[in-house]
Backbone as CSV, one residue per row, in Angstrom:
resi,resn,N_x,N_y,N_z,CA_x,CA_y,CA_z,C_x,C_y,C_z
1,MET,14.832,-14.097,-2.065,13.412,-14.323,-1.800,12.917,-15.536,-2.592
2,SER,13.501,-16.650,-2.366,13.156,-17.818,-3.157,12.454,-18.892,-2.339
3,ASP,12.262,-18.671,-1.000,11.628,-19.693,-0.193,10.126,-19.685,-0.432
4,SER,9.434,-20.644,0.209,8.007,-20.826,-0.063,7.147,-19.664,0.412
5,ASN,7.663,-18.820,1.304,6.913,-17.655,1.758,7.046,-16.476,0.810
6,ASN,7.964,-16.582,-0.147,8.261,-15.473,-1.049,8.219,-15.942,-2.499
7,PRO,7.029,-16.190,-3.040,6.935,-16.770,-4.384,7.280,-15.805,-5.508
8,LEU,7.210,-14.493,-5.268,7.513,-13.538,-6.322,9.006,-13.464,-6.568
9,ALA,9.405,-13.336,-7.821,10.828,-13.157,-8.127,11.319,-11.823,-7.589
10,GLY,10.425,-10.843,-7.509,10.737,-9.521,-6.967,9.445,-8.786,-6.697
11,LEU,9.490,-7.788,-5.837,8.259,-7.082,-5.476,7.636,-6.374,-6.672
12,GLU,8.433,-6.029,-7.678,7.878,-5.376,-8.856,6.902,-6.286,-9.600
13,GLU,7.030,-7.611,-9.412,6.092,-8.533,-10.055,4.680,-8.303,-9.515
14,TRP,4.578,-8.056,-8.212,3.284,-7.708,-7.616,2.807,-6.356,-8.136
15,GLU,3.711,-5.373,-8.246,3.331,-4.046,-8.720,2.861,-4.084,-10.174
16,ASP,3.488,-4.923,-10.998,3.040,-5.061,-12.380,1.617,-5.615,-12.434
17,PHE,1.323,-6.564,-11.538,-0.033,-7.117,-11.484,-1.040,-6.039,-11.100
18,LEU,-0.664,-5.153,-10.177,-1.556,-4.060,-9.780,-1.903,-3.169,-10.971
19,LYS,-0.921,-2.878,-11.804,-1.169,-2.026,-12.966,-2.175,-2.665,-13.922
20,GLU,-2.122,-3.989,-14.031,-3.064,-4.688,-14.904,-4.458,-4.720,-14.281
21,ARG,-4.508,-4.974,-12.977,-5.801,-5.086,-12.300,-6.473,-3.721,-12.136
22,TYR,-5.657,-2.684,-11.905,-6.194,-1.351,-11.659,-5.655,-0.394,-12.720
23,PRO,-6.154,-0.490,-13.946,-5.639,0.349,-15.033,-5.849,1.824,-14.742
24,GLU,-4.983,2.644,-15.330,-5.031,4.082,-15.087,-6.370,4.648,-15.552
25,PRO,-7.033,5.442,-14.691,-8.338,5.997,-15.070,-8.202,7.051,-16.148
26,GLU,-9.291,7.314,-16.837,-9.308,8.384,-17.828,-9.070,9.716,-17.124
27,PRO,-8.310,10.637,-17.735,-7.995,11.907,-17.075,-9.213,12.670,-16.598
28,GLN,-10.303,12.663,-17.360,-11.457,13.460,-16.985,-12.147,12.920,-15.743
29,SER,-11.836,11.671,-15.346,-12.495,11.098,-14.179,-11.888,11.580,-12.874
30,ALA,-10.730,12.252,-12.952,-10.021,12.621,-11.733,-10.816,13.572,-10.867
31,ALA,-11.625,14.431,-11.475,-12.354,15.431,-10.704,-13.711,14.928,-10.228
32,LYS,-14.083,13.733,-10.645,-15.394,13.221,-10.275,-15.396,12.744,-8.828
33,ALA,-16.537,12.808,-8.196,-16.675,12.335,-6.818,-16.514,10.828,-6.781
34,PHE,-15.984,10.341,-5.684,-15.773,8.909,-5.498,-17.117,8.190,-5.450
35,GLN,-17.225,7.082,-6.159,-18.454,6.304,-6.108,-18.137,4.830,-6.289
36,ALA,-18.981,4.005,-5.746,-18.785,2.567,-5.859,-19.023,2.118,-7.289
37,ILE,-18.557,0.896,-7.596,-18.802,0.323,-8.919,-20.303,0.245,-9.169
38,LYS,-20.709,0.515,-10.384,-22.131,0.491,-10.727,-22.744,-0.869,-10.374
39,PRO,-23.830,-0.882,-9.623,-24.419,-2.167,-9.232,-24.965,-2.960,-10.403
40,ASP,-25.252,-2.292,-11.535,-25.813,-2.991,-12.686,-24.744,-3.414,-13.694
41,LYS,-23.470,-3.258,-13.307,-22.403,-3.632,-14.230,-22.424,-5.143,-14.464
42,LYS,-22.353,-5.544,-15.716,-22.444,-6.957,-16.051,-21.126,-7.672,-15.799
43,LYS,-21.235,-8.939,-15.457,-20.061,-9.738,-15.122,-19.062,-9.752,-16.265
44,GLU,-19.545,-9.818,-17.507,-18.632,-9.913,-18.647,-17.866,-8.615,-18.889
45,GLU,-18.261,-7.533,-18.214,-17.540,-6.264,-18.365,-16.243,-6.249,-17.560
46,PHE,-16.104,-7.197,-16.666,-14.901,-7.271,-15.854,-13.905,-8.230,-16.501
47,ARG,-12.658,-7.815,-16.545,-11.621,-8.748,-16.971,-11.319,-9.679,-15.813
48,ASN,-11.074,-10.959,-16.091,-10.782,-11.913,-15.027,-9.280,-11.904,-14.753
49,TYR,-8.859,-11.030,-13.870,-7.439,-10.884,-13.579,-6.880,-12.095,-12.840
50,GLU,-7.736,-12.834,-12.162,-7.241,-13.983,-11.414,-6.754,-15.077,-12.364
51,ILE,-7.501,-15.298,-13.441,-7.094,-16.312,-14.408,-5.822,-15.889,-15.132
52,ASP,-5.724,-14.584,-15.438,-4.594,-14.085,-16.218,-3.314,-13.902,-15.409
53,ALA,-3.400,-13.933,-14.092,-2.235,-13.653,-13.252,-1.174,-14.742,-13.377
54,ARG,0.078,-14.329,-13.229,1.169,-15.293,-13.214,1.014,-16.250,-12.037
55,PRO,1.490,-17.492,-12.166,1.401,-18.450,-11.053,2.035,-17.930,-9.767
56,SER,3.125,-17.172,-9.888,3.788,-16.646,-8.693,2.904,-15.632,-7.970
57,VAL,2.135,-14.848,-8.737,1.221,-13.874,-8.129,0.073,-14.604,-7.452
58,ARG,-0.450,-15.630,-8.100,-1.508,-16.431,-7.486,-1.028,-17.033,-6.174
59,GLU,0.172,-17.567,-6.169,0.713,-18.174,-4.947,0.935,-17.125,-3.865
60,PHE,1.382,-15.938,-4.273,1.547,-14.843,-3.320,0.230,-14.546,-2.611
61,TYR,-0.857,-14.409,-3.377,-2.147,-14.093,-2.778,-2.736,-15.277,-2.017
62,ARG,-2.402,-16.480,-2.412,-2.855,-17.637,-1.632,-2.258,-17.579,-0.235
63,LEU,-0.963,-17.291,-0.153,-0.305,-17.187,1.148,-0.839,-15.993,1.941
64,ASN,-1.007,-14.863,1.264,-1.501,-13.658,1.919,-2.881,-13.904,2.533
65,HIS,-3.782,-14.474,1.751,-5.156,-14.661,2.230,-5.258,-15.807,3.238
66,ARG,-4.333,-16.724,3.192,-4.330,-17.811,4.177,-3.844,-17.327,5.543
67,HIS,-2.828,-16.470,5.562,-2.148,-16.152,6.822,-2.517,-14.805,7.432
68,GLN,-3.129,-13.913,6.662,-3.458,-12.590,7.205,-4.756,-12.683,8.016
69,THR,-4.613,-13.110,9.254,-5.736,-13.209,10.176,-5.736,-12.008,11.113
70,TYR,-6.811,-11.874,11.871,-6.886,-10.796,12.860,-5.771,-10.956,13.893
71,ASP,-5.570,-12.166,14.402,-4.543,-12.391,15.424,-3.142,-12.155,14.873
72,PHE,-2.925,-12.525,13.612,-1.613,-12.286,13.003,-1.317,-10.792,12.963
73,GLY,-2.285,-9.994,12.550,-2.093,-8.552,12.493,-1.798,-7.961,13.852
74,GLN,-2.507,-8.434,14.864,-2.254,-7.932,16.217,-0.851,-8.298,16.688
75,ALA,-0.417,-9.511,16.369,0.916,-9.941,16.776,2.003,-9.125,16.088
76,LYS,1.822,-8.817,14.817,2.818,-8.030,14.083,2.856,-6.594,14.590
77,ARG,1.727,-6.042,14.943,1.726,-4.696,15.518,2.513,-4.682,16.832
78,LYS,2.331,-5.706,17.627,3.070,-5.796,18.885,4.567,-5.978,18.632
79,GLU,4.906,-6.739,17.595,6.312,-7.030,17.299,7.052,-5.816,16.750
80,PHE,6.404,-5.052,15.869,7.120,-4.002,15.136,6.819,-2.568,15.584
81,LEU,5.660,-2.323,16.177,5.265,-0.939,16.385,5.764,-0.327,17.687
82,SER,6.610,-1.053,18.413,7.364,-0.401,19.484,8.463,0.480,18.893
83,LEU,8.753,0.274,17.602,9.722,1.087,16.854,11.067,1.169,17.582
84,ASN,11.557,0.009,17.968,12.818,-0.043,18.713,13.911,-0.823,17.989
85,ARG,13.748,-1.025,16.681,14.735,-1.815,15.938,15.968,-0.995,15.574
86,ARG,15.763,0.244,15.192,16.882,1.107,14.834,16.413,2.543,14.746
87,GLN,17.348,3.458,14.725,17.059,4.866,14.471,17.809,5.269,13.210
88,MET,17.067,5.862,12.273,17.652,6.241,10.989,17.056,7.559,10.541
89,SER,17.850,8.311,9.784,17.295,9.457,9.072,16.484,8.940,7.885
90,VAL,15.709,9.821,7.266,14.948,9.420,6.083,15.894,8.952,4.980
91,TRP,16.999,9.668,4.769,17.945,9.258,3.730,18.580,7.907,4.049
92,GLU,18.897,7.660,5.310,19.443,6.349,5.682,18.420,5.247,5.414
93,ALA,17.142,5.531,5.686,16.097,4.545,5.411,15.954,4.309,3.902
94,LEU,16.060,5.381,3.115,15.995,5.237,1.659,17.160,4.396,1.148
95,GLU,18.341,4.628,1.681,19.509,3.853,1.267,19.396,2.401,1.725
96,TYR,18.810,2.205,2.899,18.590,0.842,3.402,17.604,0.106,2.498
97,LEU,16.497,0.770,2.144,15.530,0.161,1.225,16.184,-0.149,-0.108
98,ASN,17.139,0.669,-0.505,17.784,0.502,-1.804,18.593,-0.781,-1.896
99,THR,18.868,-1.408,-0.756,19.555,-2.707,-0.790,18.591,-3.828,-1.178
100,LEU,17.284,-3.513,-1.236,16.283,-4.467,-1.672,16.211,-4.373,-3.193
101,VAL,17.150,-5.009,-3.854,17.312,-4.904,-5.303,16.500,-5.981,-6.003
102,ASP,15.839,-5.591,-7.071,15.075,-6.543,-7.876,15.774,-6.725,-9.217
103,ASP,16.361,-7.904,-9.424,17.058,-8.179,-10.675,16.153,-8.827,-11.716
104,SER,14.883,-9.025,-11.368,14.020,-9.798,-12.254,13.128,-8.941,-13.140
105,ASP,13.035,-7.664,-12.844,12.082,-6.813,-13.563,12.595,-6.510,-14.964
106,PRO,11.888,-6.954,-16.008,12.358,-6.720,-17.369,12.120,-5.302,-17.855
107,ASP,11.311,-4.522,-17.100,10.933,-3.199,-17.568,11.896,-2.098,-17.143
108,THR,12.717,-2.338,-16.154,13.585,-1.283,-15.652,14.759,-1.879,-14.897
109,ASP,15.875,-1.157,-14.903,17.002,-1.538,-14.059,17.206,-0.496,-12.968
110,LEU,16.178,0.308,-12.724,16.279,1.352,-11.723,16.108,0.789,-10.321
111,THR,16.631,1.523,-9.355,16.598,1.080,-7.973,15.302,1.500,-7.301
112,GLN,15.122,1.025,-6.060,13.974,1.445,-5.268,13.976,2.958,-5.072
113,LEU,15.147,3.533,-4.807,15.251,4.980,-4.612,14.892,5.721,-5.895
114,ASP,15.330,5.204,-7.039,14.972,5.819,-8.316,13.459,5.876,-8.494
115,HIS,12.792,4.774,-8.177,11.330,4.730,-8.311,10.666,5.773,-7.417
116,LEU,11.142,5.889,-6.181,10.548,6.858,-5.256,10.792,8.289,-5.728
117,LEU,11.974,8.552,-6.258,12.259,9.884,-6.787,11.407,10.176,-8.021
118,GLN,11.205,9.185,-8.878,10.332,9.377,-10.039,8.917,9.743,-9.596
119,THR,8.429,9.029,-8.588,7.090,9.309,-8.074,7.009,10.725,-7.537
120,ALA,7.967,11.098,-6.681,7.959,12.422,-6.065,8.120,13.530,-7.098
121,GLU,8.973,13.314,-8.092,9.217,14.350,-9.092,7.992,14.592,-9.971
122,GLN,7.245,13.538,-10.298,6.029,13.757,-11.086,4.992,14.519,-10.263
123,ILE,4.884,14.203,-8.995,3.980,14.945,-8.108,4.407,16.412,-8.049
124,ARG,5.705,16.633,-7.964,6.243,18.003,-7.917,5.937,18.751,-9.213
125,ARG,6.130,18.094,-10.354,5.872,18.744,-11.649,4.405,19.134,-11.800
126,ASP,3.534,18.366,-11.168,2.105,18.643,-11.287,1.629,19.695,-10.293
127,GLY,2.549,20.257,-9.523,2.216,21.397,-8.683,1.499,21.090,-7.384
128,HIS,1.664,19.890,-6.859,1.004,19.526,-5.614,1.762,20.088,-4.402
129,PRO,1.102,20.120,-3.227,1.751,20.656,-2.024,3.028,19.900,-1.651
130,ARG,3.864,20.557,-0.862,5.158,19.984,-0.494,5.003,18.680,0.294
131,TRP,3.992,18.598,1.157,3.785,17.355,1.905,3.371,16.205,0.977
132,PHE,2.697,16.530,-0.119,2.312,15.525,-1.118,3.582,14.993,-1.797
133,ILE,4.482,15.890,-2.156,5.753,15.482,-2.782,6.533,14.570,-1.844
134,LEU,6.611,14.964,-0.574,7.345,14.165,0.405,6.709,12.784,0.565
135,SER,5.391,12.724,0.546,4.711,11.430,0.641,5.104,10.515,-0.513
136,GLY,5.239,11.095,-1.709,5.679,10.307,-2.851,7.082,9.753,-2.664
137,LEU,7.949,10.552,-2.052,9.332,10.117,-1.835,9.425,8.958,-0.857
138,ILE,8.599,8.960,0.172,8.794,7.994,1.262,7.766,6.873,1.295
139,HIS,6.763,6.873,0.413,5.592,6.032,0.628,5.896,4.543,0.707
140,ASP,6.982,4.085,0.114,7.306,2.655,0.128,8.358,2.283,1.174
141,LEU,8.750,3.218,2.026,9.820,2.917,2.979,9.457,1.783,3.939
142,GLY,8.165,1.562,4.136,7.754,0.459,4.997,8.166,-0.904,4.477
143,LYS,8.560,-0.976,3.207,9.005,-2.251,2.648,10.343,-2.714,3.225
144,ILE,10.961,-1.887,4.059,12.149,-2.377,4.754,11.807,-3.558,5.656
145,LEU,10.527,-3.817,5.882,10.125,-5.025,6.607,10.701,-6.278,5.951
146,CYS,10.820,-6.274,4.618,11.437,-7.420,3.930,12.880,-7.622,4.379
147,LEU,13.554,-6.514,4.671,14.953,-6.597,5.088,15.083,-7.033,6.539
148,TYR,13.981,-7.031,7.280,13.958,-7.607,8.627,13.664,-9.102,8.586
149,GLY,13.495,-9.644,7.384,13.227,-11.071,7.235,11.763,-11.432,7.108
150,GLU,10.891,-10.429,6.965,9.468,-10.713,6.829,9.154,-11.252,5.433
151,PRO,8.212,-12.205,5.329,7.841,-12.736,4.013,7.101,-11.688,3.195
152,GLN,7.154,-11.846,1.884,6.510,-10.876,0.993,5.033,-10.680,1.318
153,TRP,4.324,-11.770,1.597,2.880,-11.673,1.802,2.534,-10.891,3.066
154,ALA,3.495,-10.646,3.938,3.281,-9.849,5.147,3.831,-8.433,4.992
155,VAL,4.198,-8.060,3.774,4.775,-6.735,3.525,3.988,-5.983,2.454
156,VAL,3.677,-6.646,1.339,2.954,-6.009,0.247,1.663,-6.775,-0.030
157,GLY,0.926,-6.319,-1.042,-0.357,-6.911,-1.374,-1.485,-5.945,-1.046
158,ASP,-2.621,-6.101,-1.715,-3.802,-5.300,-1.396,-4.145,-5.513,0.074
159,THR,-4.445,-4.446,0.796,-4.848,-4.586,2.189,-6.368,-4.605,2.300
160,PHE,-6.866,-5.137,3.420,-8.305,-5.317,3.633,-8.553,-5.451,5.130
161,PRO,-9.758,-5.111,5.605,-10.049,-5.281,7.026,-10.043,-6.742,7.435
162,VAL,-9.551,-6.996,8.624,-9.680,-8.307,9.260,-10.553,-8.126,10.498
163,GLY,-11.271,-9.171,10.868,-12.208,-9.055,11.978,-13.630,-8.830,11.509
164,CYS,-13.840,-8.834,10.185,-15.185,-8.760,9.615,-15.164,-9.499,8.281
165,ALA,-16.316,-9.605,7.644,-16.410,-10.363,6.395,-15.554,-9.735,5.307
166,TRP,-14.932,-10.573,4.484,-14.107,-10.101,3.383,-14.987,-9.750,2.194
167,SER,-14.781,-8.595,1.627,-15.514,-8.202,0.427,-15.192,-9.149,-0.727
168,ASP,-16.203,-9.454,-1.532,-15.953,-10.316,-2.689,-15.230,-9.579,-3.808
169,GLN,-14.958,-8.277,-3.631,-14.170,-7.519,-4.595,-12.665,-7.656,-4.344
170,ILE,-12.277,-8.250,-3.231,-10.850,-8.442,-2.951,-10.299,-9.475,-3.927
171,VAL,-9.180,-9.167,-4.535,-8.586,-10.055,-5.524,-8.306,-11.428,-4.911
172,PHE,-8.577,-12.486,-5.683,-8.409,-13.874,-5.247,-9.192,-14.164,-3.973
173,HIS,-10.418,-13.685,-3.944,-11.268,-13.841,-2.761,-11.394,-15.304,-2.340
174,LYS,-11.385,-16.219,-3.290,-11.606,-17.635,-2.968,-10.546,-18.198,-2.027
175,PHE,-9.367,-17.587,-2.004,-8.304,-18.105,-1.141,-8.578,-17.862,0.347
176,PHE,-9.553,-17.023,0.670,-9.894,-16.819,2.076,-10.517,-18.065,2.700
177,ALA,-10.923,-19.017,1.881,-11.513,-20.247,2.415,-10.540,-20.978,3.325
178,ASP,-9.238,-20.779,3.124,-8.226,-21.455,3.941,-7.774,-20.610,5.128
179,ASN,-8.353,-19.422,5.296,-7.973,-18.556,6.411,-8.706,-19.010,7.676
180,PRO,-8.002,-19.219,8.787,-8.667,-19.667,10.022,-9.809,-18.762,10.468
181,ASP,-9.745,-17.467,10.138,-10.826,-16.557,10.535,-12.146,-16.905,9.857
182,SER,-12.094,-17.681,8.772,-13.330,-18.074,8.096,-14.169,-18.995,8.978
183,GLN,-13.542,-19.567,10.005,-14.239,-20.459,10.931,-14.680,-19.745,12.199
184,GLU,-14.450,-18.447,12.275,-14.834,-17.658,13.448,-16.083,-16.851,13.109
185,PRO,-17.249,-17.274,13.600,-18.511,-16.610,13.209,-18.526,-15.106,13.476
186,SER,-17.897,-14.652,14.546,-17.931,-13.224,14.871,-17.162,-12.383,13.871
187,TYR,-16.293,-13.018,13.083,-15.533,-12.299,12.059,-16.182,-12.371,10.683
188,GLN,-17.284,-13.072,10.571,-17.839,-13.341,9.246,-19.180,-12.649,8.993
189,THR,-19.430,-11.577,9.726,-20.590,-10.748,9.446,-20.123,-9.453,8.798
190,ARG,-21.074,-8.702,8.260,-20.757,-7.447,7.562,-19.911,-6.522,8.437
191,LEU,-20.298,-6.336,9.684,-19.555,-5.452,10.587,-18.519,-6.196,11.416
192,GLY,-18.724,-7.481,11.657,-17.772,-8.223,12.481,-17.646,-7.609,13.867
193,ILE,-16.420,-7.300,14.262,-16.167,-6.754,15.600,-16.272,-5.231,15.632
194,TYR,-16.662,-4.611,14.514,-16.689,-3.152,14.404,-18.121,-2.622,14.471
195,GLU,-18.248,-1.306,14.470,-19.540,-0.648,14.485,-19.719,0.175,13.212
196,GLU,-20.950,0.383,12.832,-21.265,1.171,11.640,-20.599,2.547,11.720
197,GLN,-19.866,2.916,10.663,-19.204,4.219,10.555,-18.307,4.525,11.757
198,CYS,-17.648,3.489,12.247,-16.761,3.660,13.407,-15.501,4.447,13.074
199,GLY,-15.131,4.493,11.791,-13.898,5.152,11.373,-12.782,4.149,11.167
200,LEU,-12.017,4.329,10.109,-10.975,3.353,9.764,-9.866,3.291,10.796
201,ASP,-9.692,4.333,11.579,-8.672,4.307,12.619,-8.962,3.229,13.657
202,LYS,-10.217,2.812,13.756,-10.609,1.752,14.698,-10.673,0.387,14.029
203,VAL,-10.345,0.328,12.752,-10.418,-0.916,11.986,-9.007,-1.463,11.773
204,CYS,-8.832,-2.738,12.038,-7.530,-3.390,11.829,-7.469,-3.921,10.393
205,LEU,-6.558,-3.354,9.599,-6.342,-3.858,8.241,-5.269,-4.939,8.259
206,SER,-5.251,-5.741,7.217,-4.185,-6.735,7.065,-2.832,-6.039,7.175
207,TRP,-1.878,-6.741,7.768,-0.588,-6.154,8.107,0.287,-5.976,6.870
208,GLY,1.055,-4.861,6.838,1.979,-4.653,5.739,2.729,-3.345,5.863
209,HIS,3.364,-2.947,4.769,4.255,-1.789,4.799,3.528,-0.476,4.993
210,ASP,2.250,-0.410,4.607,1.484,0.834,4.770,1.349,1.205,6.249
211,GLU,0.851,0.254,7.046,0.617,0.529,8.463,1.934,0.799,9.202
212,TYR,2.959,0.060,8.847,4.253,0.244,9.509,4.778,1.661,9.298
213,LEU,4.784,2.134,8.042,5.312,3.473,7.785,4.404,4.544,8.388
214,TYR,3.101,4.310,8.363,2.192,5.267,9.003,2.573,5.466,10.472
215,GLN,2.842,4.394,11.171,3.172,4.495,12.594,4.516,5.197,12.801
216,VAL,5.454,5.011,11.876,6.754,5.685,11.973,6.600,7.195,11.788
217,THR,5.690,7.616,10.912,5.623,9.025,10.493,4.430,9.793,11.054
218,LYS,3.579,9.164,11.837,2.284,9.764,12.185,2.387,11.054,12.997
219,ASP,3.500,11.284,13.664,3.642,12.495,14.481,4.185,13.690,13.697
220,TYR,4.446,13.510,12.407,5.184,14.535,11.672,4.494,15.086,10.435
221,LEU,3.537,14.372,9.897,2.947,14.760,8.619,1.481,15.147,8.787
222,PRO,0.945,15.962,7.878,-0.484,16.301,7.934,-1.353,15.084,7.648
223,ALA,-2.606,15.177,8.061,-3.522,14.042,7.946,-3.643,13.544,6.515
224,GLU,-3.655,14.454,5.543,-3.804,14.045,4.137,-2.664,13.115,3.721
225,ALA,-1.442,13.470,4.105,-0.280,12.642,3.770,-0.351,11.292,4.475
226,LEU,-0.782,11.305,5.722,-0.848,10.064,6.488,-1.900,9.117,5.923
227,TYR,-2.997,9.651,5.415,-3.989,8.793,4.762,-3.391,8.146,3.511
228,MET,-2.640,8.909,2.728,-1.990,8.343,1.539,-1.088,7.183,1.920
229,ILE,-0.283,7.388,2.936,0.671,6.368,3.358,-0.037,5.139,3.923
230,ARG,-1.023,5.370,4.768,-1.665,4.268,5.488,-2.590,3.434,4.623
231,TYR,-3.202,4.055,3.602,-4.256,3.362,2.862,-3.988,3.224,1.366
232,HIS,-2.760,3.458,0.894,-2.562,3.408,-0.554,-2.672,1.996,-1.115
233,SER,-2.572,0.965,-0.266,-2.777,-0.407,-0.740,-4.175,-0.929,-0.455
234,PHE,-5.046,-0.088,0.110,-6.408,-0.492,0.444,-7.291,-0.339,-0.796
235,TYR,-6.944,-1.116,-1.840,-7.626,-1.014,-3.129,-9.118,-1.338,-3.064
236,PRO,-9.552,-2.310,-2.241,-10.999,-2.567,-2.195,-11.817,-1.325,-1.834
237,ALA,-11.226,-0.410,-1.063,-11.939,0.805,-0.665,-11.758,1.926,-1.678
238,HIS,-10.494,2.263,-2.012,-10.321,3.472,-2.830,-10.488,3.232,-4.317
239,ARG,-10.520,1.983,-4.769,-10.791,1.716,-6.178,-12.147,1.046,-6.413
240,ASP,-12.596,0.208,-5.461,-13.832,-0.547,-5.661,-15.001,-0.039,-4.831
241,GLY,-14.757,0.925,-3.934,-15.848,1.498,-3.155,-16.368,0.619,-2.046
242,GLU,-15.608,-0.384,-1.645,-16.034,-1.287,-0.587,-15.753,-0.694,0.803
243,TYR,-16.439,-1.234,1.787,-16.244,-0.904,3.211,-16.587,0.545,3.553
244,ALA,-17.414,1.184,2.736,-17.819,2.555,3.047,-18.562,2.621,4.377
245,TYR,-19.225,1.523,4.765,-20.006,1.507,6.009,-19.125,1.528,7.257
246,LEU,-17.824,1.319,7.098,-16.911,1.431,8.239,-16.304,2.828,8.340
247,MET,-16.449,3.628,7.300,-15.810,4.944,7.255,-16.644,5.996,7.971
248,ASN,-15.953,6.968,8.588,-16.637,8.135,9.130,-16.447,9.310,8.162
249,ALA,-16.917,10.473,8.536,-16.874,11.631,7.641,-15.440,12.005,7.281
250,GLN,-14.534,11.918,8.233,-13.139,12.261,7.938,-12.539,11.306,6.922
251,ASP,-12.820,10.014,7.072,-12.321,9.033,6.107,-12.808,9.358,4.698
252,ARG,-14.084,9.649,4.578,-14.649,9.921,3.254,-14.021,11.161,2.632
253,GLU,-13.739,12.159,3.444,-13.106,13.373,2.937,-11.652,13.114,2.552
254,MET,-10.931,12.410,3.381,-9.504,12.203,3.166,-9.198,11.210,2.043
255,PHE,-10.149,10.345,1.723,-9.866,9.347,0.692,-9.727,9.956,-0.698
256,LYS,-10.147,11.195,-0.874,-9.893,11.843,-2.158,-8.392,12.016,-2.365
257,TRP,-7.638,12.170,-1.276,-6.182,12.278,-1.386,-5.542,10.920,-1.657
258,VAL,-6.095,9.870,-1.083,-5.589,8.519,-1.368,-5.768,8.217,-2.847
259,ARG,-6.937,8.568,-3.383,-7.201,8.310,-4.800,-6.346,9.201,-5.698
260,ALA,-6.068,10.429,-5.252,-5.210,11.320,-6.039,-3.779,10.802,-6.086
261,PHE,-3.341,10.142,-5.026,-1.970,9.644,-4.964,-1.759,8.391,-5.805
262,ASN,-2.756,7.542,-5.882,-2.597,6.219,-6.478,-1.970,6.210,-7.870
263,PRO,-2.391,7.077,-8.819,-1.759,7.030,-10.152,-0.271,7.333,-10.128
264,TYR,0.158,8.192,-9.220,1.590,8.494,-9.126,2.370,7.273,-8.646
265,ASP,1.766,6.498,-7.787,2.416,5.298,-7.264,2.580,4.251,-8.359
266,LEU,1.541,4.080,-9.188,1.543,2.979,-10.152,2.156,3.317,-11.500
267,TYR,2.062,4.571,-11.948,2.309,4.853,-13.361,3.456,5.814,-13.623
268,THR,4.431,5.920,-12.705,5.522,6.861,-12.927,6.840,6.173,-13.279
269,LYS,6.855,4.857,-13.313,8.107,4.164,-13.633,8.487,4.391,-15.105
270,SER,9.743,4.772,-15.341,10.249,4.918,-16.705,11.722,4.544,-16.708
271,HIS,12.329,4.594,-17.887,13.743,4.236,-17.992,14.669,5.406,-17.663
272,GLU,14.109,6.589,-17.517,14.938,7.759,-17.241,15.331,7.783,-15.760
273,ARG,16.622,7.716,-15.502,17.093,7.676,-14.121,17.153,9.088,-13.545
274,PRO,16.539,9.323,-12.383,16.608,10.655,-11.771,18.045,11.014,-11.400
275,ASN,18.376,12.292,-11.498,19.713,12.769,-11.161,19.735,13.114,-9.672
276,LEU,20.180,12.178,-8.859,20.148,12.348,-7.408,20.977,13.538,-6.958
277,LYS,22.125,13.763,-7.589,22.992,14.869,-7.189,22.282,16.212,-7.355
278,GLU,21.550,16.360,-8.460,20.829,17.605,-8.701,19.602,17.747,-7.790
279,LEU,18.944,16.641,-7.504,17.699,16.682,-6.742,17.926,16.709,-5.236
280,ARG,19.074,16.251,-4.788,19.304,16.086,-3.352,19.076,17.367,-2.535
281,PRO,19.553,18.545,-2.963,19.326,19.747,-2.141,17.847,20.040,-1.903
282,PHE,17.017,19.884,-2.922,15.582,20.124,-2.756,14.992,19.175,-1.728
283,TYR,15.339,17.886,-1.830,14.753,16.907,-0.926,15.358,16.968,0.468
284,ASP,16.606,17.379,0.581,17.184,17.630,1.914,16.348,18.677,2.649
285,GLU,16.060,19.768,1.969,15.285,20.852,2.577,13.870,20.392,2.907
286,LEU,13.263,19.630,2.000,11.898,19.157,2.204,11.817,18.210,3.401
287,ILE,12.753,17.299,3.506,12.761,16.349,4.626,12.937,17.083,5.952
288,LYS,13.850,18.045,5.992,14.093,18.806,7.225,12.883,19.625,7.645
289,GLU,12.062,20.005,6.670,10.871,20.788,6.968,9.870,20.001,7.810
290,TYR,9.863,18.675,7.651,8.842,17.855,8.310,9.384,16.883,9.354
291,PHE,10.602,16.413,9.183,11.090,15.332,10.036,12.292,15.751,10.876
292,PRO,12.460,15.132,12.051,13.694,15.330,12.819,14.865,14.637,12.121
293,ALA,16.048,14.811,12.672,17.248,14.242,12.041,17.180,12.722,11.962
294,ARG,16.574,12.100,12.962,16.472,10.636,12.979,15.073,10.235,13.443
295,LEU,14.577,9.171,12.851,13.287,8.611,13.206,13.470,7.232,13.837
296,LYS,12.515,6.819,14.649,12.530,5.475,15.215,11.837,4.520,14.247
297,TRP,12.477,3.395,14.008,11.956,2.392,13.079,11.827,1.048,13.805
């Protein structure tokens, strides 16, 4: 991943930036109702993550915000969501993702599968439902898009609606100035092409691994799990409270699960390698409970 479309040394470089930008909330805040950032919060109370970001992260977001247009998202949905590239079991997909090795991360030498098992095991230890555990195991499988030759900026990164005005809470907002949609007046209003409280299912988000995996798994998992998968990178909404005017009642209810999942995604990496041999029987049974032997990808 060294070409101009892939400025990050590895995808973990983007994930490390997320941890800095979205620090782990205080434990007592977990039970509080979701609310937008205080409107009276002073500018100096915010850390300027854009200035502090590594040059490679800045370049990643420059490319992401330049190329993630409404038409690009529609084209990628047409290209990938026929799900005719291959048929794989969940374990085959996990092993396939595991070939996406990151040798640059100084914090861990663990594999992609190790990270997913760490996430799922912490969810399991905390006593969450079985579908929640399974969501932790598979939530990053959409990153196999990188193995299809897709550039990093079209696979990972904070997601956001396209076809309407970009929230100024989106990281590196200034880079949207180079996006062709900035010249399309119908895309630059608060609602754009959407209607008030139309529901996120009718809203096109920037393309990436979240939407891809959601489409692969949407016939098999409960709605709560599917919201976690589809919107876990939609940080402007579940962390900053943006775009509430596009959400319907179901979205508002289900986003409590997206917010509950987020800390497990970001803060479970450690040096302790999961014992796959010991864990495999549990996850074999869990996968069979929800999925057929092979899925279309």
